[in-house]
N, C-alpha and C positions, 0 to 999 in steps of 0.2 A: 674709711677708705675713700680717697679722692677720685676725681674723674680721670686722672692720668692712668689708672690701672686698666682702663678700657683700651688704651693704645697697645698695651702688651710690650713686646720686645722688638717691634718693627720701627725703624727710623721714620721720623715724620718732620714735616715742615711747619712753618709759622702759621699757615692757614688752619692746620689741625688744632693748634692752640686757640685760635680765634673761635672755632666752633665749640670748643670745650668751655671757654670763658667768654660768652657772648656779651656780657655786661662790662667787660674790661675794655677801656678806650685806648690804652697804651700797651698793646700786646707785646711789643719788643721789650718793654720794661718788665712785663710779667715773665717773659722768657728768661730774662737776665736774673730776676729774683728766684725763679725756680731752679736755675742752674747754680746760683750762689748757695742755695739751701741744699743742694745735692739731690734734688728730686728728678732733675733731668740733666743730661750731659750734652754739651755742644760738640758736635762732630766737625762741623764747618759752618760758615755763614749761612744761617737759615735752616740748618738741618740738625735735628736733635734725636736723642733716644732717652726713654725713661730709664732711670736707674734700676738696677736689679732689686734693690730693697723696696722700691716703690711699686714695681710691676709684678714682683713675685716670680719673674721668669729670667732665665739666664741669657746673657748676650750671645748672639751668634755672629762671630766676626766675619764669616763669609757673606751672610745676608747684609751686614753693615757695609762690607766692601762693595757689593752690588749697588748699594744706594748712594754711597759717597760720590762716585764718579762713574757715569755710564753713558752708553752701554758698555758693560765690562763683565768679565767672568774671572773667577779665581783660578789660578794656574801655578805652574812651575813647582817649586819646592813645597809651597803651601798645599797644593792639590796632591802631590805625591805623598806627602806625610799623611794627609787625610785618608788616603787609600792604604796606608801602611806599607808603602813601597820603599821608603827611606827611613832610617832610624832616628835621624836628628830632629829635635824639636825646632819648629819654625816660628820665629817671633814677629817677623815682618810678613804681612799678608800681601802676596804678589798677585797682581791681576793684569789682564790684557784688555785693551780698549781700542776702539776705532778713533778716539780723539788723540790729542797730543799727550805725550808721556808726562806724568805728574806724580808728586808725592804729597801725602796728607798726613801730617803729624797730629794725632788726636790723643785724648786722655786714655783711649783704649788701645793705643799702639800706632805703629807706622803702617800706612797703606800705600803701596807702591804700584803705579800703573804704567805699563809700557804700551805705546801706540803701535798699531799694525794696520796693514791694508784691509779693507772691508772683505775682500775675497778670502783672505787668510782667517780673519776673525771667526767666521761662521762654521768653520770645520771643527768637528769633534767636540761638541758641547753637549751637556746634559743638565737637566734640572733635578736637583736632589732635594729630598724632603727630610727634615731633621727637627724633631721636637716641636712640631706644629708650624714650621716655616719652610719655605722653598727658596733655594738659591741656585744661581747659575755657576757651573764649574766645568773645567776642562775634563775630558775623559783622560785616563792614564796616558793614552797614546799622545793626545794633544799636549798634555802637561810636560811630557819629556821632550817633545819637539820644541815647545816654547822655551824650555830650559836651555836647550842647545842653541836655539835661535837668538835668544836675548841675553844670554850670559856673556860677560866680557871674557875674551881670551879662549873661547872654546873653538877648536878647529880639529875635527875628526877626519884627518886626511887618510888614515889607514885603519884597518879593522882593529889593530892593536890599540889605536887611540880610543876607539869606541869601548873596548874592554876596560881600559884604564879609567875612562870617564865614568862608566857604570859601576865598576867594582871598587875603585879606589877613591874617586873624587866625590861621588854622591852615595856610594854604598847601596846601590839599587838592588832590590830583591830580584835577581836574574831569573828565578823560577817563574816569575810572572810574564816573562817574555813569550812563553809558549801560548799564552792566552791573548796576546795583543792582536789587534785588528790592523793588519798591514795596510789595508786600503786607506785608513785614516792617515797613517804616516806618509803614504805615497801622495795623498792630496796635500798634506802640509808641505812636503818637499817641493811641490809644484810652485807654491807661492812663497817659499822661504828665502830669506836673505842668506842662509847657509845651506843651500840645496845639496851640495856635495856631502856635507857632514850628515845630513838626515838620510841621504841615499845610502851612505855607509852604515848608518844605524839599521836600515832595512836589510842590507846584506848580512850584517852581523846576526840579526835575529833569524834570518833564513838559514844561515850556517849552523846556528845553535840548534835549530829544529831538526836539522839533517843528521846531527850527531847521534 
C-alpha cells in the first residue's frame, strides 16, 4: 500500500505530492507518471485526485466540483436530483461561483460553473456530509432559483408558466413545495436577473399552500 492512500478521495495539488515524495526532484514528472499509470487522475492543471482503486474510496463529484473552481457550490439540476426532487439523472455537475463562468471537461465528467454577484452567491447554502467528506451545496430553494435564474429561455411571466416549468419541464416533486422556505426564495429574487419569474414562483407556492 503506497503513500497515496493517505490522501483518500479529496482533490489535492502538486505540493501534496511533494510532501509524499520528498526525495523526488522532478515532482511534475512524478505526477505525470502516476497519472499515466492510473494511480491518480488529473482534474485540471495542478489539481489531482487519487483513483478509487488506489484510495479504496469512491469519488464524490460534488466535493470535486467545490475544489476544481471556487468559491463555488453545487446547484441547479445536480442539487435537485441529489435531494430527490427531480427524476432525471444528471450527468453534468452544475455549480455557481463568484468568478467568471467556466466549464471544465475532466475524466470524471463535465463540471459547469455559472458566475453570479457576491450578494446572490451567499444566499441559501448548506454544508452536507457524505461518506466522510463535506461539500457546499445549494438548499432546494436556492437550487430551483438558480435553475430559473441561469437556464436559457426560462420566463415565468404567469402562474401557469410556473406550473408548466415545475410539472412538465423539470418534473419537480411539487409535494416538496409545502416545506420550502419562502424567505430564501424572496432573498434570491432581490438579487436575481429574473426577479419577476422568481416572484411568480413565490406566488405559485403560496397559492398551492392555500388550496
